[in-house]
C-alpha positions as CSV (number, residue, x, y, z in Angstrom):
1,X,-88.7,98.2,45.7
2,X,-89.7,97.0,42.3
3,X,-93.1,96.5,40.8
4,X,-93.9,93.4,42.9
5,X,-96.7,93.5,45.5
6,X,-95.5,94.1,49.1
7,X,-97.9,91.6,50.6
8,X,-97.0,88.7,48.2
9,X,-95.7,85.6,49.9
10,X,-92.0,85.4,49.3
11,X,-90.7,82.2,47.7
12,X,-87.1,81.3,47.9
13,X,-84.9,82.1,44.9
14,X,-83.6,78.5,44.6
15,X,-84.2,78.0,40.9
16,X,-83.3,79.8,37.7
17,X,-87.0,80.3,36.9
18,X,-87.6,82.0,40.3
19,X,-84.5,84.1,39.9
20,X,-85.6,85.3,36.5
21,X,-89.1,86.2,37.8
22,X,-87.5,88.2,40.6
23,X,-85.2,90.1,38.2
24,X,-88.0,90.8,35.8
25,X,-90.0,92.4,38.6
26,X,-87.3,94.9,39.3
27,X,-87.1,98.3,37.8
28,X,-84.2,98.9,35.3
29,X,-82.3,101.0,37.9
30,X,-82.7,98.3,40.5
31,X,-81.5,95.6,38.1
32,X,-78.4,97.7,37.3
33,X,-77.7,98.3,41.0
34,X,-78.1,94.5,41.8
35,X,-75.8,93.6,38.9
36,X,-73.2,96.1,40.0
37,X,-73.3,94.8,43.6
38,X,-73.1,91.2,42.5
39,X,-70.1,91.9,40.3
40,X,-68.4,93.9,43.1
41,X,-69.0,91.0,45.5
42,X,-67.5,88.5,43.1
43,X,-64.4,90.7,42.6
44,X,-63.9,91.1,46.4
45,X,-64.3,87.3,46.9
46,X,-61.8,86.6,44.1
47,X,-59.3,89.1,45.6
48,X,-59.7,87.5,49.1
49,X,-59.0,84.0,47.6
50,X,-55.8,85.4,46.0
51,X,-54.7,87.1,49.2
52,X,-55.6,84.1,51.4
53,X,-53.5,81.8,49.2
54,X,-50.6,84.2,48.8
55,X,-49.7,84.9,52.4
56,X,-48.8,81.3,53.5
57,X,-46.8,80.8,50.3
58,X,-44.7,83.9,51.1
59,X,-43.6,82.0,54.2
60,X,-43.0,78.8,52.3
61,X,-40.9,80.6,49.6
62,X,-38.9,82.5,52.2
63,X,-38.1,79.4,54.2
64,X,-37.3,77.3,51.0
65,X,-34.8,79.8,49.6
66,X,-33.2,80.8,52.9
67,X,-32.7,77.3,54.1
68,X,-31.4,76.1,50.7
69,X,-28.9,79.0,50.5
70,X,-27.8,78.4,54.0
71,X,-27.4,74.6,53.4
72,X,-25.3,75.1,50.3
73,X,-23.2,77.9,51.9
74,X,-22.4,75.6,54.8
75,X,-20.2,73.8,52.3
76,X,-22.3,70.7,51.9
77,X,-20.5,70.0,48.6
78,X,-17.0,70.4,50.1
79,X,-17.9,68.4,53.2
80,X,-19.3,65.5,51.2
81,X,-17.0,65.9,48.2
82,X,-19.7,66.5,45.6
83,X,-20.2,69.0,42.8
84,X,-21.9,72.4,43.2
85,X,-25.0,71.1,41.4
86,X,-25.2,68.1,43.6
87,X,-24.9,70.4,46.7
88,X,-27.7,72.6,45.3
89,X,-29.9,69.5,44.8
90,X,-29.1,68.4,48.4
91,X,-29.8,71.9,49.7
92,X,-33.1,71.8,47.8
93,X,-33.9,68.5,49.5
94,X,-33.1,69.9,52.9
95,X,-35.2,73.0,52.4
96,X,-38.1,71.0,51.0
97,X,-38.1,68.7,54.0
98,X,-37.9,71.7,56.3
99,X,-40.8,73.3,54.4
100,X,-42.9,70.2,55.0
101,X,-42.0,70.2,58.7
102,X,-42.7,73.9,59.0
103,X,-45.9,74.1,56.9
104,X,-48.2,73.8,59.9
105,X,-46.4,76.6,61.7
106,X,-46.6,78.9,58.7
107,X,-50.3,78.2,58.3
108,X,-50.9,78.7,62.0
109,X,-49.1,82.0,61.9
110,X,-51.2,83.1,58.9
111,X,-54.3,82.1,60.8
112,X,-53.2,84.0,63.9
113,X,-52.7,87.1,61.7
114,X,-56.4,86.8,61.0
115,X,-56.1,85.8,57.3
116,X,-59.2,83.9,56.4
117,X,-60.5,82.9,53.1
118,X,-63.9,84.1,51.9
119,X,-66.9,82.0,52.7
120,X,-67.6,80.3,49.4
121,X,-70.2,77.7,48.4
122,X,-68.8,74.5,46.8
123,X,-70.0,75.7,43.4
124,X,-68.1,79.1,43.9
125,X,-65.0,77.3,45.1
126,X,-65.0,75.2,41.9
127,X,-65.4,78.1,39.5
128,X,-62.5,78.6,37.1
129,X,-62.1,82.2,38.3
130,X,-61.6,81.0,41.9
131,X,-59.1,78.3,40.9
132,X,-57.1,80.7,38.8
133,X,-57.1,83.2,41.7
134,X,-56.0,80.6,44.1
135,X,-53.1,79.5,41.8
136,X,-52.1,83.1,41.1
137,X,-52.1,83.8,44.8
138,X,-49.8,80.8,45.5
139,X,-47.5,81.8,42.6
140,X,-47.3,85.4,43.7
141,X,-46.7,84.4,47.3
142,X,-44.0,81.9,46.6
143,X,-42.3,84.4,44.2
144,X,-42.2,87.1,46.8
145,X,-41.1,84.6,49.5
146,X,-38.3,83.3,47.4
147,X,-37.0,86.8,46.7
148,X,-37.2,87.7,50.4
149,X,-35.6,84.3,51.2
150,X,-32.5,85.4,49.3
151,X,-31.4,87.6,52.2
152,X,-28.6,85.2,53.3
153,X,-26.8,86.2,50.1
154,X,-26.4,89.7,51.7
155,X,-24.1,88.1,54.3
156,X,-22.0,85.9,52.1
157,X,-18.5,87.0,51.3
158,X,-17.3,86.9,47.8
159,X,-13.8,85.5,48.7
160,X,-14.1,82.9,46.0
161,X,-14.6,85.5,43.4
162,X,-11.6,87.5,44.6
163,X,-9.5,84.4,44.6
164,X,-10.4,83.6,41.0
165,X,-9.6,87.2,40.0
166,X,-6.2,87.0,41.7
167,X,-5.4,83.7,40.0
168,X,-6.5,85.2,36.6
169,X,-4.4,88.4,36.9
170,X,-0.9,86.7,36.8
171,X,-1.9,84.9,33.6
172,X,-3.0,88.1,32.0
173,X,0.3,89.8,33.0
174,X,2.4,87.0,31.6
175,X,0.5,87.1,28.3
176,X,1.2,90.8,27.9
177,X,5.0,90.5,28.3
C-alpha cells in the first residue's frame, strides 16, 4: 500500500504534520479511497446522531400531546370554571410534568430497543455538524411524536360542534322569513 517502505517503524498519526506525511506517501487512488471512506464514515455517524436523538423525542412528543389533549378533554376548564385557553395552559403544565416524570422510562425503552449513539470523540461531538444533527433529530422526533400523540382526537365526539350548528340554524331560518 502506497510508496512508503514496508519495514519502516510506524509512528502514530497524532499530529497534522504526521497525517500530511502519511497522506503524501499514498498513491492518488489510495488517497481518493481514503477520502471517500472518511466522508462515508462521517455521514454514517451524523445519521446515527440524528436517529439516536430522534427516537426518545418521538416518545416525549407523543406523551406530551396525548396527555395534554386528554387533560383538556376531561373538562379541566369546566370543572375549574376557567377559559379554554387557561385549560389548554393547565393541560400543557400537566403534560410537561408527566413528561418529566416519564423521561427516564422513555430513555430506558429506547435503550432496550438497542438505540445507541455513535462513539464520538469530544472533538467530534462538539462539531457543528454533530450539534445540528442532534437538534434536527430532536425536532423531527418531537414533531412525529406530537402528530402521533394527537390520536385521542380520533375518539372525541363533536357534540359541541353539532350543538352550535343547531343553535345557529333557527337564527338563519328566522332571518329568511
